[in-house]
PDB file of N, CA, C and O in Angstrom:
ATOM      1  N   UNK A   1     154.048 112.063 256.416  1.00  0.00           N
ATOM      2  CA  UNK A   1     152.696 112.499 256.612  1.00  0.00           C
ATOM      3  C   UNK A   1     152.480 113.738 255.754  1.00  0.00           C
ATOM      4  O   UNK A   1     153.390 114.546 255.568  1.00  0.00           O
ATOM      5  N   UNK A   2     151.291 113.874 255.246  1.00  0.00           N
ATOM      6  CA  UNK A   2     150.947 115.025 254.413  1.00  0.00           C
ATOM      7  C   UNK A   2     149.591 115.571 254.823  1.00  0.00           C
ATOM      8  O   UNK A   2     148.757 114.857 255.379  1.00  0.00           O
ATOM      9  N   UNK A   3     149.386 116.845 254.541  1.00  0.00           N
ATOM     10  CA  UNK A   3     148.079 117.473 254.696  1.00  0.00           C
ATOM     11  C   UNK A   3     147.682 117.941 253.306  1.00  0.00           C
ATOM     12  O   UNK A   3     148.406 118.711 252.674  1.00  0.00           O
ATOM     13  N   UNK A   4     146.541 117.481 252.834  1.00  0.00           N
ATOM     14  CA  UNK A   4     146.080 117.820 251.494  1.00  0.00           C
ATOM     15  C   UNK A   4     145.459 119.218 251.477  1.00  0.00           C
ATOM     16  O   UNK A   4     145.247 119.816 252.532  1.00  0.00           O
ATOM     17  N   UNK A   5     145.171 119.734 250.292  1.00  0.00           N
ATOM     18  CA  UNK A   5     144.579 121.065 250.181  1.00  0.00           C
ATOM     19  C   UNK A   5     143.224 121.169 250.850  1.00  0.00           C
ATOM     20  O   UNK A   5     142.816 122.260 251.249  1.00  0.00           O
ATOM     21  N   UNK A   6     142.518 120.053 250.980  1.00  0.00           N
ATOM     22  CA  UNK A   6     141.226 120.100 251.661  1.00  0.00           C
ATOM     23  C   UNK A   6     141.352 119.865 253.164  1.00  0.00           C
ATOM     24  O   UNK A   6     140.342 119.793 253.863  1.00  0.00           O
ATOM     25  N   UNK A   7     142.603 119.742 253.678  1.00  0.00           N
ATOM     26  CA  UNK A   7     142.835 119.650 255.117  1.00  0.00           C
ATOM     27  C   UNK A   7     142.899 118.242 255.685  1.00  0.00           C
ATOM     28  O   UNK A   7     143.093 118.080 256.890  1.00  0.00           O
ATOM     29  N   UNK A   8     142.743 117.230 254.862  1.00  0.00           N
ATOM     30  CA  UNK A   8     142.832 115.862 255.381  1.00  0.00           C
ATOM     31  C   UNK A   8     144.292 115.439 255.488  1.00  0.00           C
ATOM     32  O   UNK A   8     145.139 115.873 254.708  1.00  0.00           O
ATOM     33  N   UNK A   9     144.570 114.583 256.469  1.00  0.00           N
ATOM     34  CA  UNK A   9     145.925 114.074 256.662  1.00  0.00           C
ATOM     35  C   UNK A   9     146.065 112.740 255.951  1.00  0.00           C
ATOM     36  O   UNK A   9     145.112 111.968 255.848  1.00  0.00           O
ATOM     37  N   UNK A  10     147.271 112.483 255.463  1.00  0.00           N
ATOM     38  CA  UNK A  10     147.522 111.255 254.723  1.00  0.00           C
ATOM     39  C   UNK A  10     148.941 110.783 255.010  1.00  0.00           C
ATOM     40  O   UNK A  10     149.866 111.592 255.085  1.00  0.00           O
ATOM     41  N   UNK A  11     149.113 109.487 255.169  1.00  0.00           N
ATOM     42  CA  UNK A  11     150.436 108.900 255.336  1.00  0.00           C
ATOM     43  C   UNK A  11     150.967 108.566 253.947  1.00  0.00           C
ATOM     44  O   UNK A  11     150.347 107.800 253.210  1.00  0.00           O
ATOM     45  N   UNK A  12     152.106 109.134 253.593  1.00  0.00           N
ATOM     46  CA  UNK A  12     152.677 108.913 252.272  1.00  0.00           C
ATOM     47  C   UNK A  12     153.517 107.646 252.224  1.00  0.00           C
ATOM     48  O   UNK A  12     153.653 107.029 251.167  1.00  0.00           O
ATOM     49  N   UNK A  13     154.070 107.261 253.341  1.00  0.00           N
ATOM     50  CA  UNK A  13     154.892 106.062 253.379  1.00  0.00           C
ATOM     51  C   UNK A  13     155.619 105.984 254.705  1.00  0.00           C
ATOM     52  O   UNK A  13     155.714 106.966 255.441  1.00  0.00           O
ATOM     53  N   UNK A  14     156.124 104.810 254.993  1.00  0.00           N
ATOM     54  CA  UNK A  14     156.900 104.593 256.209  1.00  0.00           C
ATOM     55  C   UNK A  14     158.192 103.904 255.800  1.00  0.00           C
ATOM     56  O   UNK A  14     158.174 102.868 255.136  1.00  0.00           O
ATOM     57  N   UNK A  15     159.293 104.481 256.196  1.00  0.00           N
ATOM     58  CA  UNK A  15     160.604 103.930 255.853  1.00  0.00           C
ATOM     59  C   UNK A  15     161.461 103.855 257.109  1.00  0.00           C
ATOM     60  O   UNK A  15     161.348 104.703 257.994  1.00  0.00           O
ATOM     61  N   UNK A  16     162.303 102.856 257.185  1.00  0.00           N
ATOM     62  CA  UNK A  16     163.254 102.758 258.286  1.00  0.00           C
ATOM     63  C   UNK A  16     164.645 102.552 257.713  1.00  0.00           C
ATOM     64  O   UNK A  16     164.813 101.923 256.668  1.00  0.00           O
ATOM     65  N   UNK A  17     165.623 103.078 258.394  1.00  0.00           N
ATOM     66  CA  UNK A  17     167.008 102.900 257.959  1.00  0.00           C
ATOM     67  C   UNK A  17     167.278 103.540 256.624  1.00  0.00           C
ATOM     68  O   UNK A  17     166.533 104.415 256.184  1.00  0.00           O
ATOM     69  N   UNK A  18     168.343 103.109 255.977  1.00  0.00           N
ATOM     70  CA  UNK A  18     168.663 103.598 254.647  1.00  0.00           C
ATOM     71  C   UNK A  18     169.500 104.853 254.621  1.00  0.00           C
ATOM     72  O   UNK A  18     169.893 105.301 253.544  1.00  0.00           O
ATOM     73  N   UNK A  19     169.788 105.439 255.778  1.00  0.00           N
ATOM     74  CA  UNK A  19     170.647 106.621 255.816  1.00  0.00           C
ATOM     75  C   UNK A  19     169.912 107.901 255.493  1.00  0.00           C
ATOM     76  O   UNK A  19     168.691 107.927 255.341  1.00  0.00           O
ATOM     77  N   UNK A  20     170.691 108.961 255.393  1.00  0.00           N
ATOM     78  CA  UNK A  20     170.153 110.284 255.133  1.00  0.00           C
ATOM     79  C   UNK A  20     170.892 110.914 253.966  1.00  0.00           C
ATOM     80  O   UNK A  20     171.667 110.247 253.280  1.00  0.00           O
ATOM     81  N   UNK A  21     170.655 112.177 253.746  1.00  0.00           N
ATOM     82  CA  UNK A  21     171.381 112.909 252.717  1.00  0.00           C
ATOM     83  C   UNK A  21     170.920 112.568 251.317  1.00  0.00           C
ATOM     84  O   UNK A  21     169.765 112.809 250.967  1.00  0.00           O
ATOM     85  N   UNK A  22     171.810 112.008 250.511  1.00  0.00           N
ATOM     86  CA  UNK A  22     171.499 111.720 249.106  1.00  0.00           C
ATOM     87  C   UNK A  22     170.326 110.766 248.976  1.00  0.00           C
ATOM     88  O   UNK A  22     169.601 110.825 247.983  1.00  0.00           O
ATOM     89  N   UNK A  23     170.119 109.897 249.939  1.00  0.00           N
ATOM     90  CA  UNK A  23     169.002 108.945 249.914  1.00  0.00           C
ATOM     91  C   UNK A  23     167.656 109.676 249.878  1.00  0.00           C
ATOM     92  O   UNK A  23     166.689 109.157 249.323  1.00  0.00           O
ATOM     93  N   UNK A  24     167.587 110.863 250.459  1.00  0.00           N
ATOM     94  CA  UNK A  24     166.334 111.623 250.485  1.00  0.00           C
ATOM     95  C   UNK A  24     165.842 111.895 249.071  1.00  0.00           C
ATOM     96  O   UNK A  24     164.644 111.804 248.805  1.00  0.00           O
ATOM     97  N   UNK A  25     166.745 112.225 248.171  1.00  0.00           N
ATOM     98  CA  UNK A  25     166.355 112.487 246.786  1.00  0.00           C
ATOM     99  C   UNK A  25     165.692 111.283 246.153  1.00  0.00           C
ATOM    100  O   UNK A  25     164.735 111.430 245.393  1.00  0.00           O
ATOM    101  N   UNK A  26     166.185 110.098 246.454  1.00  0.00           N
ATOM    102  CA  UNK A  26     165.612 108.856 245.931  1.00  0.00           C
ATOM    103  C   UNK A  26     164.200 108.664 246.473  1.00  0.00           C
ATOM    104  O   UNK A  26     163.302 108.260 245.734  1.00  0.00           O
ATOM    105  N   UNK A  27     164.001 108.947 247.744  1.00  0.00           N
ATOM    106  CA  UNK A  27     162.673 108.815 248.357  1.00  0.00           C
ATOM    107  C   UNK A  27     161.699 109.785 247.708  1.00  0.00           C
ATOM    108  O   UNK A  27     160.562 109.413 247.419  1.00  0.00           O
ATOM    109  N   UNK A  28     162.124 111.026 247.472  1.00  0.00           N
ATOM    110  CA  UNK A  28     161.250 112.018 246.841  1.00  0.00           C
ATOM    111  C   UNK A  28     160.877 111.601 245.428  1.00  0.00           C
ATOM    112  O   UNK A  28     159.729 111.764 245.013  1.00  0.00           O
ATOM    113  N   UNK A  29     161.831 111.067 244.694  1.00  0.00           N
ATOM    114  CA  UNK A  29     161.551 110.592 243.334  1.00  0.00           C
ATOM    115  C   UNK A  29     160.544 109.446 243.370  1.00  0.00           C
ATOM    116  O   UNK A  29     159.639 109.395 242.537  1.00  0.00           O
ATOM    117  N   UNK A  30     160.690 108.523 244.327  1.00  0.00           N
ATOM    118  CA  UNK A  30     159.733 107.416 244.462  1.00  0.00           C
ATOM    119  C   UNK A  30     158.336 107.942 244.754  1.00  0.00           C
ATOM    120  O   UNK A  30     157.361 107.458 244.179  1.00  0.00           O
ATOM    121  N   UNK A  31     158.225 108.937 245.649  1.00  0.00           N
ATOM    122  CA  UNK A  31     156.914 109.507 245.972  1.00  0.00           C
ATOM    123  C   UNK A  31     156.284 110.156 244.734  1.00  0.00           C
ATOM    124  O   UNK A  31     155.087 110.003 244.491  1.00  0.00           O
ATOM    125  N   UNK A  32     157.084 110.871 243.963  1.00  0.00           N
ATOM    126  CA  UNK A  32     156.562 111.493 242.747  1.00  0.00           C
ATOM    127  C   UNK A  32     156.116 110.428 241.744  1.00  0.00           C
ATOM    128  O   UNK A  32     155.070 110.570 241.110  1.00  0.00           O
ATOM    129  N   UNK A  33     156.900 109.373 241.601  1.00  0.00           N
ATOM    130  CA  UNK A  33     156.548 108.283 240.686  1.00  0.00           C
ATOM    131  C   UNK A  33     155.271 107.559 241.099  1.00  0.00           C
ATOM    132  O   UNK A  33     154.599 106.945 240.270  1.00  0.00           O
ATOM    133  N   UNK A  34     154.939 107.634 242.393  1.00  0.00           N
ATOM    134  CA  UNK A  34     153.718 107.001 242.896  1.00  0.00           C
ATOM    135  C   UNK A  34     152.538 107.961 242.936  1.00  0.00           C
ATOM    136  O   UNK A  34     151.494 107.640 243.504  1.00  0.00           O
ATOM    137  N   UNK A  35     152.702 109.154 242.327  1.00  0.00           N
ATOM    138  CA  UNK A  35     151.550 110.039 242.166  1.00  0.00           C
ATOM    139  C   UNK A  35     151.556 111.322 242.964  1.00  0.00           C
ATOM    140  O   UNK A  35     150.604 112.095 242.860  1.00  0.00           O
ATOM    141  N   UNK A  36     152.582 111.589 243.756  1.00  0.00           N
ATOM    142  CA  UNK A  36     152.637 112.846 244.500  1.00  0.00           C
ATOM    143  C   UNK A  36     153.202 113.908 243.563  1.00  0.00           C
ATOM    144  O   UNK A  36     154.412 114.129 243.516  1.00  0.00           O
ATOM    145  N   UNK A  37     152.316 114.559 242.822  1.00  0.00           N
ATOM    146  CA  UNK A  37     152.724 115.469 241.758  1.00  0.00           C
ATOM    147  C   UNK A  37     153.169 116.843 242.237  1.00  0.00           C
ATOM    148  O   UNK A  37     153.992 117.487 241.587  1.00  0.00           O
ATOM    149  N   UNK A  38     152.636 117.298 243.365  1.00  0.00           N
ATOM    150  CA  UNK A  38     152.903 118.672 243.781  1.00  0.00           C
ATOM    151  C   UNK A  38     153.110 118.738 245.283  1.00  0.00           C
ATOM    152  O   UNK A  38     152.340 118.154 246.045  1.00  0.00           O
ATOM    153  N   UNK A  39     154.136 119.439 245.711  1.00  0.00           N
ATOM    154  CA  UNK A  39     154.401 119.693 247.130  1.00  0.00           C
ATOM    155  C   UNK A  39     154.471 121.196 247.309  1.00  0.00           C
ATOM    156  O   UNK A  39     155.253 121.866 246.635  1.00  0.00           O
ATOM    157  N   UNK A  40     153.661 121.732 248.212  1.00  0.00           N
ATOM    158  CA  UNK A  40     153.670 123.162 248.479  1.00  0.00           C
ATOM    159  C   UNK A  40     154.752 123.506 249.501  1.00  0.00           C
ATOM    160  O   UNK A  40     155.603 124.357 249.243  1.00  0.00           O
ATOM    161  N   UNK A  41     154.722 122.841 250.668  1.00  0.00           N
ATOM    162  CA  UNK A  41     155.696 123.089 251.731  1.00  0.00           C
ATOM    163  C   UNK A  41     156.160 121.752 252.281  1.00  0.00           C
ATOM    164  O   UNK A  41     155.343 120.870 252.544  1.00  0.00           O
ATOM    165  N   UNK A  42     157.453 121.598 252.456  1.00  0.00           N
ATOM    166  CA  UNK A  42     158.014 120.417 253.101  1.00  0.00           C
ATOM    167  C   UNK A  42     158.732 120.896 254.352  1.00  0.00           C
ATOM    168  O   UNK A  42     159.582 121.783 254.276  1.00  0.00           O
ATOM    169  N   UNK A  43     158.402 120.319 255.502  1.00  0.00           N
ATOM    170  CA  UNK A  43     159.024 120.699 256.766  1.00  0.00           C
ATOM    171  C   UNK A  43     159.998 119.604 257.157  1.00  0.00           C
ATOM    172  O   UNK A  43     159.635 118.430 257.224  1.00  0.00           O
ATOM    173  N   UNK A  44     161.240 119.998 257.414  1.00  0.00           N
ATOM    174  CA  UNK A  44     162.269 119.037 257.778  1.00  0.00           C
ATOM    175  C   UNK A  44     163.113 119.540 258.930  1.00  0.00           C
ATOM    176  O   UNK A  44     162.819 120.573 259.532  1.00  0.00           O
ATOM    177  N   UNK A  45     164.170 118.793 259.230  1.00  0.00           N
ATOM    178  CA  UNK A  45     164.999 119.111 260.387  1.00  0.00           C
ATOM    179  C   UNK A  45     166.301 119.813 260.037  1.00  0.00           C
ATOM    180  O   UNK A  45     167.241 119.793 260.832  1.00  0.00           O
ATOM    181  N   UNK A  46     166.379 120.430 258.872  1.00  0.00           N
ATOM    182  CA  UNK A  46     167.572 121.162 258.485  1.00  0.00           C
ATOM    183  C   UNK A  46     168.689 120.274 257.962  1.00  0.00           C
ATOM    184  O   UNK A  46     169.847 120.692 257.935  1.00  0.00           O
ATOM    185  N   UNK A  47     168.367 119.080 257.555  1.00  0.00           N
ATOM    186  CA  UNK A  47     169.346 118.143 257.023  1.00  0.00           C
ATOM    187  C   UNK A  47     170.071 118.754 255.826  1.00  0.00           C
ATOM    188  O   UNK A  47     169.436 119.306 254.927  1.00  0.00           O
ATOM    189  N   UNK A  48     171.376 118.657 255.815  1.00  0.00           N
ATOM    190  CA  UNK A  48     172.172 119.223 254.724  1.00  0.00           C
ATOM    191  C   UNK A  48     171.783 118.587 253.394  1.00  0.00           C
ATOM    192  O   UNK A  48     171.742 117.363 253.273  1.00  0.00           O
ATOM    193  N   UNK A  49     171.500 119.420 252.403  1.00  0.00           N
ATOM    194  CA  UNK A  49     171.137 118.941 251.073  1.00  0.00           C
ATOM    195  C   UNK A  49     169.645 118.685 250.883  1.00  0.00           C
ATOM    196  O   UNK A  49     169.219 118.323 249.787  1.00  0.00           O
ATOM    197  N   UNK A  50     168.847 118.868 251.932  1.00  0.00           N
ATOM    198  CA  UNK A  50     167.407 118.598 251.835  1.00  0.00           C
ATOM    199  C   UNK A  50     166.741 119.521 250.817  1.00  0.00           C
ATOM    200  O   UNK A  50     165.967 119.066 249.974  1.00  0.00           O
ATOM    201  N   UNK A  51     167.040 120.806 250.896  1.00  0.00           N
ATOM    202  CA  UNK A  51     166.420 121.764 249.970  1.00  0.00           C
ATOM    203  C   UNK A  51     166.722 121.409 248.522  1.00  0.00           C
ATOM    204  O   UNK A  51     165.838 121.456 247.667  1.00  0.00           O
ATOM    205  N   UNK A  52     167.961 121.058 248.253  1.00  0.00           N
ATOM    206  CA  UNK A  52     168.359 120.717 246.886  1.00  0.00           C
ATOM    207  C   UNK A  52     167.658 119.448 246.406  1.00  0.00           C
ATOM    208  O   UNK A  52     167.239 119.366 245.251  1.00  0.00           O
ATOM    209  N   UNK A  53     167.531 118.453 247.300  1.00  0.00           N
ATOM    210  CA  UNK A  53     166.869 117.197 246.932  1.00  0.00           C
ATOM    211  C   UNK A  53     165.395 117.429 246.628  1.00  0.00           C
ATOM    212  O   UNK A  53     164.853 116.840 245.692  1.00  0.00           O
ATOM    213  N   UNK A  54     164.747 118.280 247.410  1.00  0.00           N
ATOM    214  CA  UNK A  54     163.327 118.583 247.190  1.00  0.00           C
ATOM    215  C   UNK A  54     163.155 119.354 245.891  1.00  0.00           C
ATOM    216  O   UNK A  54     162.291 119.022 245.079  1.00  0.00           O
ATOM    217  N   UNK A  55     163.972 120.378 245.691  1.00  0.00           N
ATOM    218  CA  UNK A  55     163.859 121.213 244.494  1.00  0.00           C
ATOM    219  C   UNK A  55     164.166 120.445 243.210  1.00  0.00           C
ATOM    220  O   UNK A  55     163.690 120.822 242.139  1.00  0.00           O
ATOM    221  N   UNK A  56     164.946 119.386 243.303  1.00  0.00           N
ATOM    222  CA  UNK A  56     165.245 118.570 242.120  1.00  0.00           C
ATOM    223  C   UNK A  56     164.005 117.810 241.644  1.00  0.00           C
ATOM    224  O   UNK A  56     163.906 117.446 240.472  1.00  0.00           O
ATOM    225  N   UNK A  57     163.059 117.574 242.560  1.00  0.00           N
ATOM    226  CA  UNK A  57     161.850 116.814 242.217  1.00  0.00           C
ATOM    227  C   UNK A  57     160.647 117.735 242.065  1.00  0.00           C
ATOM    228  O   UNK A  57     159.877 117.591 241.115  1.00  0.00           O
ATOM    229  N   UNK A  58     160.474 118.682 242.989  1.00  0.00           N
ATOM    230  CA  UNK A  58     159.350 119.619 242.951  1.00  0.00           C
ATOM    231  C   UNK A  58     159.918 121.035 242.951  1.00  0.00           C
ATOM    232  O   UNK A  58     160.290 121.556 244.003  1.00  0.00           O
ATOM    233  N   UNK A  59     159.986 121.655 241.784  1.00  0.00           N
ATOM    234  CA  UNK A  59     160.680 122.923 241.608  1.00  0.00           C
ATOM    235  C   UNK A  59     160.159 124.058 242.484  1.00  0.00           C
ATOM    236  O   UNK A  59     160.943 124.897 242.925  1.00  0.00           O
ATOM    237  N   UNK A  60     158.871 124.102 242.740  1.00  0.00           N
ATOM    238  CA  UNK A  60     158.283 125.243 243.457  1.00  0.00           C
ATOM    239  C   UNK A  60     158.034 124.970 244.934  1.00  0.00           C
ATOM    240  O   UNK A  60     157.440 125.804 245.617  1.00  0.00           O
ATOM    241  N   UNK A  61     158.469 123.835 245.439  1.00  0.00           N
ATOM    242  CA  UNK A  61     158.244 123.506 246.850  1.00  0.00           C
ATOM    243  C   UNK A  61     159.077 124.414 247.755  1.00  0.00           C
ATOM    244  O   UNK A  61     160.207 124.780 247.431  1.00  0.00           O
ATOM    245  N   UNK A  62     158.494 124.760 248.879  1.00  0.00           N
ATOM    246  CA  UNK A  62     159.187 125.554 249.893  1.00  0.00           C
ATOM    247  C   UNK A  62     159.648 124.593 250.977  1.00  0.00           C
ATOM    248  O   UNK A  62     158.862 123.777 251.459  1.00  0.00           O
ATOM    249  N   UNK A  63     160.910 124.681 251.362  1.00  0.00           N
ATOM    250  CA  UNK A  63     161.444 123.831 252.431  1.00  0.00           C
ATOM    251  C   UNK A  63     161.564 124.683 253.687  1.00  0.00           C
ATOM    252  O   UNK A  63     162.266 125.694 253.699  1.00  0.00           O
ATOM    253  N   UNK A  64     160.874 124.265 254.740  1.00  0.00           N
ATOM    254  CA  UNK A  64     160.849 124.981 256.017  1.00  0.00           C
ATOM    255  C   UNK A  64     161.524 124.117 257.074  1.00  0.00           C
ATOM    256  O   UNK A  64     161.200 122.938 257.210  1.00  0.00           O
ATOM    257  N   UNK A  65     162.453 124.690 257.816  1.00  0.00           N
ATOM    258  CA  UNK A  65     163.093 123.965 258.912  1.00  0.00           C
ATOM    259  C   UNK A  65     162.178 124.013 260.119  1.00  0.00           C
ATOM    260  O   UNK A  65     161.670 125.071 260.490  1.00  0.00           O
ATOM    261  N   UNK A  66     161.973 122.846 260.732  1.00  0.00           N
ATOM    262  CA  UNK A  66     161.108 122.807 261.914  1.00  0.00           C
ATOM    263  C   UNK A  66     161.811 123.513 263.053  1.00  0.00           C
ATOM    264  O   UNK A  66     162.937 123.165 263.408  1.00  0.00           O
ATOM    265  N   UNK A  67     161.152 124.500 263.623  1.00  0.00           N
ATOM    266  CA  UNK A  67     161.760 125.356 264.613  1.00  0.00           C
ATOM    267  C   UNK A  67     161.687 124.744 266.010  1.00  0.00           C
ATOM    268  O   UNK A  67     162.622 124.922 266.791  1.00  0.00           O
ATOM    269  N   UNK A  68     160.633 124.043 266.350  1.00  0.00           N
ATOM    270  CA  UNK A  68     160.445 123.533 267.712  1.00  0.00           C
ATOM    271  C   UNK A  68     161.590 122.622 268.113  1.00  0.00           C
ATOM    272  O   UNK A  68     162.170 122.807 269.183  1.00  0.00           O
ATOM    273  N   UNK A  69     161.928 121.650 267.291  1.00  0.00           N
ATOM    274  CA  UNK A  69     163.021 120.743 267.613  1.00  0.00           C
ATOM    275  C   UNK A  69     164.357 121.459 267.700  1.00  0.00           C
ATOM    276  O   UNK A  69     165.203 121.112 268.524  1.00  0.00           O
ATOM    277  N   UNK A  70     164.543 122.457 266.849  1.00  0.00           N
ATOM    278  CA  UNK A  70     165.775 123.206 266.834  1.00  0.00           C
ATOM    279  C   UNK A  70     165.939 124.013 268.134  1.00  0.00           C
ATOM    280  O   UNK A  70     167.024 124.044 268.716  1.00  0.00           O
ATOM    281  N   UNK A  71     164.862 124.659 268.579  1.00  0.00           N
ATOM    282  CA  UNK A  71     164.903 125.468 269.791  1.00  0.00           C
ATOM    283  C   UNK A  71     165.145 124.590 271.018  1.00  0.00           C
ATOM    284  O   UNK A  71     165.919 124.961 271.902  1.00  0.00           O
ATOM    285  N   UNK A  72     164.487 123.422 271.079  1.00  0.00           N
ATOM    286  CA  UNK A  72     164.580 122.559 272.248  1.00  0.00           C
ATOM    287  C   UNK A  72     165.703 121.527 272.152  1.00  0.00           C
ATOM    288  O   UNK A  72     165.944 120.786 273.105  1.00  0.00           O
ATOM    289  N   UNK A  73     166.394 121.474 271.006  1.00  0.00           N
ATOM    290  CA  UNK A  73     167.514 120.564 270.876  1.00  0.00           C
ATOM    291  C   UNK A  73     167.124 119.124 270.582  1.00  0.00           C
ATOM    292  O   UNK A  73     167.874 118.206 270.913  1.00  0.00           O
ATOM    293  N   UNK A  74     165.957 118.905 269.962  1.00  0.00           N
ATOM    294  CA  UNK A  74     165.512 117.536 269.649  1.00  0.00           C
ATOM    295  C   UNK A  74     166.199 117.031 268.434  1.00  0.00           C
ATOM    296  O   UNK A  74     165.957 115.899 268.013  1.00  0.00           O
TER     297      UNK A  74
END
């Protein structure tokens, strides 16, 4: 899910399975190839290697760990 600069929400894609970690970089590359040129902030669950995978595709993106799930143990 994404929020555009004008505040509208958009579904970027739905994926199931496929694992985590290195696979994330492939997903980000696919999104960029389909027209997602710029990411300002990406919020994730602290997955190891997430920041590096995002920065490899969008150099200036900020990766923020979601705090609510972390605090409550989700």
